C-alpha positions as CSV (number, residue, x, y, z in Angstrom):
1,M,10.0,13.4,-1.5
2,F,9.7,10.2,-3.7
3,T,13.1,8.8,-2.5
4,L,11.8,9.4,1.3
5,A,8.5,7.6,0.4
6,H,10.3,4.7,-1.4
7,A,12.6,4.3,1.6
8,V,9.7,4.0,3.9
9,V,7.7,1.8,1.8
10,A,10.7,-0.7,1.3
11,R,11.2,-1.0,5.0
12,W,7.4,-2.0,5.2
13,W,8.2,-4.3,2.4
14,E,11.1,-6.1,4.5
15,H,8.9,-6.1,7.8
16,A,6.4,-8.1,5.5
17,F,8.8,-10.6,4.9
18,R,6.9,-13.6,6.0
19,W,3.9,-12.1,4.3
20,E,1.4,-14.2,6.8
21,R,-1.0,-11.4,7.1
22,E,-0.3,-9.7,3.8
23,T,-2.7,-10.1,1.1
24,V,-2.3,-7.2,-1.6
25,W,1.8,-7.4,-2.2
26,P,1.6,-11.4,-2.8
27,R,-1.1,-10.9,-5.3
28,R,0.5,-8.1,-7.0
29,L,3.8,-9.8,-7.1
30,H,2.1,-12.9,-8.9
31,Q,0.8,-10.5,-11.3
32,V,4.1,-8.9,-11.9
33,A,5.6,-12.4,-12.5
34,G,3.0,-13.2,-15.3
35,G,0.7,-14.9,-13.2
36,A,2.7,-17.4,-11.5
37,A,6.0,-16.7,-9.4
38,G,5.9,-20.3,-8.3
39,T,9.2,-21.7,-7.2
40,E,11.3,-18.4,-8.0
41,L,9.2,-16.3,-5.6
42,E,12.2,-15.1,-3.6
43,R,13.8,-14.1,-7.1
44,W,10.5,-12.2,-7.8
45,R,10.5,-10.5,-4.5
46,I,13.8,-8.7,-5.3
47,V,13.2,-7.9,-8.9
48,G,9.5,-7.2,-8.7
49,R,9.4,-5.0,-5.5
50,D,9.4,-1.3,-7.1
51,A,6.6,-2.5,-9.4
52,V,4.8,-4.1,-6.9
53,V,5.1,-1.4,-4.2
54,F,4.7,1.8,-6.4
55,P,1.0,2.5,-5.5
56,E,1.9,2.7,-1.8
57,V,4.8,4.9,-2.5
58,A,2.6,7.2,-4.6
59,A,0.2,7.2,-1.6
60,V,2.9,8.2,0.7
61,V,4.3,10.9,-1.3
62,D,0.7,12.2,-1.7
63,A,0.2,12.2,2.2
64,L,3.7,13.9,2.7
65,L,2.8,16.7,0.2
66,G,-0.8,16.9,1.3
67,P,-2.1,20.1,3.5
68,A,-2.1,18.3,6.8
69,M,1.8,17.9,6.3
70,V,2.1,21.7,5.0
71,R,0.3,22.6,8.1
72,L,2.4,20.4,10.3
73,A,5.6,21.7,8.9
74,G,4.5,25.4,9.3
75,L,3.6,24.6,12.9
76,L,7.0,22.9,13.5
77,G,8.8,25.8,11.6
78,E,7.0,28.5,13.9
79,A,7.8,26.5,17.2
80,S,11.3,26.2,16.2
81,R,11.6,29.9,15.4
82,T,9.9,30.8,18.8
83,G,11.4,28.1,20.6
84,G,8.1,26.8,21.9
85,S,7.4,23.4,20.9
86,Q,4.9,22.3,23.6
87,S,1.8,23.7,21.7
88,V,2.7,21.7,18.2
89,G,1.2,18.8,19.3
90,A,-2.1,20.4,20.4
91,A,-2.3,22.8,17.5
92,S,-1.7,19.9,14.9
93,G,-4.1,17.3,16.4
94,L,-1.2,15.0,17.2
95,S,-1.7,15.0,20.9
96,R,-5.2,13.5,20.0
97,L,-3.9,10.5,18.5
98,P,-4.3,7.4,20.4
99,S,-0.9,5.9,21.3
100,A,-1.8,2.6,19.6
101,T,-2.0,4.6,16.1
102,V,1.8,4.8,16.0
103,H,3.6,1.2,15.4
104,P,6.0,0.6,18.1
105,E,9.1,0.5,15.9
106,A,8.1,3.8,14.7
107,S,9.8,5.4,17.9
108,T,12.5,3.3,17.7
109,P,15.9,5.5,17.2
110,Y,18.0,4.2,14.4
């Protein structure tokens, strides 16, 4: 589970490359660099990534192992056994989510 969460957060890290709107990770990165990444910011981005994103990785792991995901996994498993996937969205509450809550790239097949 940790590997999956780490991959997800590493992808977020790469999407935040220019960091125009990012406020948390640059501050943490400077702390990891001893208070001043300065001119070596790009080097510290590579070296310090795992330490900087660890809190988010732990939060994703927590969410993936939480009761809501366990419930969703049970619903998906039941739907695959019975051949009926139409009710999974409704039963899990996912059908009530506004479409704007899902980032457009989240639905991009890779």
